[in-house]
C-alpha positions in Angstrom: -1.6 25.6 -24.1 -0.4 28.9 -25.3 2.1 27.3 -27.7 -0.6 25.3 -29.3 -2.9 28.4 -29.7 0.0 30.4 -31.3 0.7 27.6 -33.7 -2.9 27.5 -34.8 -3.1 31.3 -35.2 0.1 31.3 -37.3 -1.3 28.5 -39.5 -4.6 30.4 -40.1 -2.7 33.7 -40.8 -0.5 32.2 -43.5 -3.5 31.0 -45.5 -6.0 33.9 -44.8 -7.4 36.0 -47.6 -8.4 35.1 -51.1 -6.0 33.5 -53.6 -7.7 33.9 -56.9 -10.8 31.8 -57.2 -9.7 29.2 -54.7 -9.5 31.6 -51.7 -12.9 31.0 -50.0 -12.4 27.2 -50.3 -8.9 27.3 -48.9 -10.2 29.5 -46.0 -12.9 27.0 -45.2 -10.3 24.1 -45.3 -7.9 26.0 -43.0 -10.7 26.9 -40.5 -11.7 23.2 -40.5 -8.1 22.2 -39.9 -7.8 24.7 -37.0 -11.0 23.4 -35.4 -9.7 19.9 -35.8 -6.4 20.7 -34.2 -8.2 22.5 -31.3 -10.4 19.4 -30.9 -7.4 17.1 -30.8 -5.7 19.2 -28.1 -8.8 19.4 -26.1 -9.2 15.6 -26.2 -5.5 15.1 -25.4 -5.7 17.4 -22.4 -8.9 15.7 -21.1 -7.3 12.2 -21.5 -4.1 13.4 -19.7 -6.2 14.9 -16.9 -8.2 11.7 -16.5 -5.0 9.7 -16.3 -3.5 12.0 -13.7 -6.7 11.8 -11.7 -6.7 8.0 -11.4 -6.5 7.3 -7.7 -4.4 4.1 -8.1 -1.6 6.2 -9.7 -1.3 8.6 -6.8 0.2 8.2 -3.3 -2.0 10.2 -0.9 -0.4 11.7 2.2 -0.4 9.6 5.4 -3.4 10.8 7.4 -3.2 12.3 10.9 -3.4 9.7 13.7 -6.1 10.1 16.4 -5.0 10.6 20.0 -4.0 7.2 21.4 -5.5 5.8 24.6 -2.1 4.4 25.5 1.2 4.3 23.8 4.8 3.4 24.7 7.9 1.4 24.0 7.6 -2.4 24.8 10.8 -4.3 25.3 10.3 -7.4 23.1 13.1 -9.8 22.2 16.2 -7.6 21.6 14.4 -4.3 20.6 12.2 -1.6 21.9 9.0 -1.6 20.0 6.6 1.4 19.6 2.9 0.6 20.0 -0.3 2.6 20.5 -3.9 1.5 21.5 -7.2 3.1 20.6 -10.8 2.4 21.4 -12.5 -0.5 23.1 -13.9 -3.8 22.0 -12.7 -6.9 20.2 -9.0 -6.3 19.3 -7.7 -5.6 15.8 -3.9 -5.5 15.2 -2.9 -3.5 12.1 0.7 -4.2 10.8 2.2 -1.8 8.3 4.4 -2.7 5.3 8.2 -2.6 4.7 9.9 0.8 5.3 6.7 2.3 6.6 5.3 2.9 10.1 2.0 2.7 12.0 0.9 6.2 10.9 -0.1 4.7 7.5 -3.2 3.4 9.3 -4.7 6.7 10.3 -7.9 6.3 8.4 -8.5 2.8 9.7 -7.7 3.7 13.3 -10.2 6.5 13.2 -12.9 4.1 11.8 -12.3 0.9 13.8 -11.6 2.6 17.2 -15.3 3.5 17.3 -16.2 -0.1 18.1 -12.9 -2.1 18.6 -9.7 -2.0 20.5 -7.2 -1.1 17.8 -3.5 -1.8 18.2 -0.8 -0.4 15.9 3.0 -0.7 16.2 6.2 0.0 14.3 7.9 -3.2 13.2 11.5 -3.6 14.3 13.8 -1.0 12.8 10.8 0.9 11.4 9.4 4.2 12.6 10.0 4.7 16.3 11.1 1.1 17.0 14.8 0.2 17.4 16.6 -2.5 15.6 19.5 -4.8 16.5 22.3 -6.3 14.5 20.3 -9.5 14.3 19.4 -10.1 10.6 15.9 -9.3 9.7 13.6 -12.3 9.1 9.8 -12.8 9.0 9.9 -15.4 11.8 11.8 -12.9 14.0 9.4 -10.0 13.1 6.5 -12.3 13.8 7.9 -13.2 17.2 8.2 -9.5 18.0 4.4 -9.1 17.5 3.6 -12.2 19.5 5.7 -10.8 22.3 4.0 -7.5 22.0 0.5 -9.1 22.3 1.8 -10.9 25.4 3.2 -7.6 26.8 -0.3 -6.0 26.3 -2.0 -9.1 27.7 -4.1 -9.6 24.6 -5.0 -13.2 23.9 -6.3 -13.1 20.3 -6.6 -10.5 17.6 -7.9 -10.0 14.1 -4.7 -9.2 12.3 -4.8 -6.8 9.3 -1.5 -6.7 7.5 -0.3 -4.8 4.5 2.6 -6.1 2.4 5.2 -7.1 4.9 2.5 -6.9 7.5 0.4 -9.3 5.6 3.4 -11.7 5.3 3.8 -11.4 9.1 0.1 -12.3 9.4 0.5 -15.4 7.3 3.7 -16.4 9.3 1.7 -16.0 12.5 -1.1 -18.1 11.1 1.4 -20.9 10.6 3.5 -20.5 13.7 1.2 -19.0 16.3 -2.4 -19.6 15.3 -3.6 -19.5 18.9 -3.0 -15.7 18.7 -5.4 -15.1 15.8 -9.1 -14.9 15.2 -8.5 -14.3 11.5 -5.9 -12.8 9.1 -6.7 -10.1 6.5 -3.6 -9.8 4.3 -3.3 -7.2 1.6 -0.6 -7.2 -1.0 1.3 -10.1 0.6 3.6 -12.6 -1.1 4.7 -16.0 0.0 7.7 -16.4 -2.3 10.1 -13.8 -3.7 8.9 -14.4 -7.3 5.5 -13.1 -6.3 7.0 -9.6 -6.6 7.0 -7.8 -9.9 10.5 -7.5 -11.4 9.9 -3.9 -12.6 8.5 -2.6 -9.3 11.4 -0.2 -8.8 10.6 1.5 -12.1 7.2 2.6 -10.8 6.9 6.2 -9.9 4.2 5.7 -7.2 6.3 3.1 -5.5 9.4 5.3 -5.6 7.4 8.1 -4.2 6.5 5.8 -1.3 10.2 4.9 -0.7 11.0 8.7 -0.5 8.1 9.4 1.9 9.1 6.5 4.1 12.6 7.9 4.3 11.2 11.3 5.4 9.2 9.6 8.1 12.2 7.5 9.2 14.3 10.6 9.6 11.6 12.3 11.6 10.6 9.3 13.9 13.5 7.0 14.2 15.9 6.9 17.2 18.6 6.5 14.5 17.5 9.2 12.0 20.7 9.2 10.0 20.7 5.5 9.3 17.9 5.1 6.7 20.2 3.8 4.0 21.8 1.3 6.4 18.3 0.2 7.5 17.2 -0.3 3.9 20.3 -2.3 3.2 19.8 -4.5 6.2 16.2 -5.3 5.5 16.8 -5.8 1.8 18.9 -8.8 2.6 15.7 -10.4 4.0 13.8 -9.5 0.8 16.3 -11.3 -1.4 15.4 -14.7 0.0 12.2 -14.4 2.1 9.5 -15.4 2.3 9.9 -18.9 0.8 6.9 -20.9 1.8 5.6 -23.9 -0.1 2.0 -24.9 -1.0 2.4 -27.6 1.7 3.2 -24.9 4.3 0.2 -22.8 3.3 -2.0 -25.9 3.3 -1.5 -26.3 7.0 -3.1 -22.9 7.8 -6.3 -23.4 9.8 -7.0 -19.7 10.6 -9.6 -17.9 8.5 -7.7 -15.9 5.9 -8.8 -13.1 3.5 -6.4 -12.1 0.8 -6.8 -8.7 -0.8 -4.9 -7.0 -3.6 -5.5 -3.9 -5.6 -6.2 -4.3 -9.3 -3.3 -1.9 -10.0 -0.8 -3.2 -7.5 2.7 -2.0 -8.4 4.6 -4.7 -6.5 2.7 -8.0 -6.1 1.5 -10.1 -9.0 -2.2 -10.8 -9.1 -1.7 -14.4 -10.2 0.6 -15.0 -7.2 -2.2 -13.8 -4.9 -4.7 -16.1 -6.7 -2.3 -19.0 -6.2 -2.1 -18.2 -2.5 -5.9 -18.2 -2.3 -6.0 -21.7 -3.8 -3.2 -23.0 -1.5 -4.6 -21.6 1.8 -7.6 -23.7 2.9 -10.8 -21.7 2.8 -9.1 -18.5 1.9 -11.2 -15.7 0.3 -9.7 -13.5 -2.4 -10.8 -9.8 -2.7 -9.8 -7.6 -5.6 -9.7 -3.9 -4.6 -11.1 -1.9 -7.5 -9.1 1.1 -8.8 -6.5 0.7 -6.1 -2.8 -0.2 -6.0 -0.3 -1.3 -3.3 -1.4 1.7 -1.2 -5.2 0.9 -1.2 -5.7 1.9 2.5 -4.7 5.4 1.6 -6.3 5.6 -1.9 -9.7 4.2 -0.9 -10.1 4.1 2.9 -13.9 3.7 2.7 -13.7 0.7 0.4 -10.7 -0.7 2.3 -12.5 -0.5 5.7 -15.6 -2.1 4.1 -13.5 -5.0 2.9 -12.2 -5.5 6.5 -15.6 -5.4 8.0 -16.9 -7.9 5.4 -14.0 -10.2 6.2 -14.6 -10.0 9.9 -18.3 -10.8 9.4 -17.4 -13.8 7.3 -18.7 -12.4 4.1 
């Protein structure tokens, strides 16, 4: 801080030199003051640096995706849905959150494709997938993924869903449990009041919205319609999801609920309530992570998934 150093030098200069019998004492006082100010600035800068280094406060870049074994556009319901498959083994379906796309899962695809068949897709209207004039709804989006699994001839999957993807996973657990081995839902909500009222004031969350817009303009078949897309899907978010404790109590599929301890969007006590209402659900708090935990701590995130798959 050059300004701080100049201020300290000026302060020392004005009081340097003897002033009668009090000169040496005053000099010692001013030197002590200067040292104190320097110490304060050093502590301030260290604290500021520590805050800026907190991983939960940053939005890491989306990682590069591995080369897919197969990919394409599946005609499901009234849209064309982008999908990609990687690896071999028991199938895992990763579903991204609202406004995003499949590329957010790059770290997880690289890890789990070593010993699993990994499927990713872009939800309707997101990424490379098309959308129709039919209003967005979680039941509709869930039916898209059920149709995609039928298209790919996959009977059952472990479903890992983030945010909207987790909501789709919970919806599928209620409506199509025969398609699921288990659900691992991170940062999902089951009522609209599970979302923090001040989420749009959060810098990291707004950074994500901007990044999502950049990806949309790069990937979408309608690249100039991001604002229209956001408006259309926002109508869904105003009223959905709206499930009751009785609805959640009917879920018979194994469910793990995960949330970052610094999630910008979803309330922790809401996730805790979900864990109580879903029979046998396990709650995992992701340390030093936010809504974007899969990007901020991929190693810990993947370990959470493997623990859930092992029943731990």
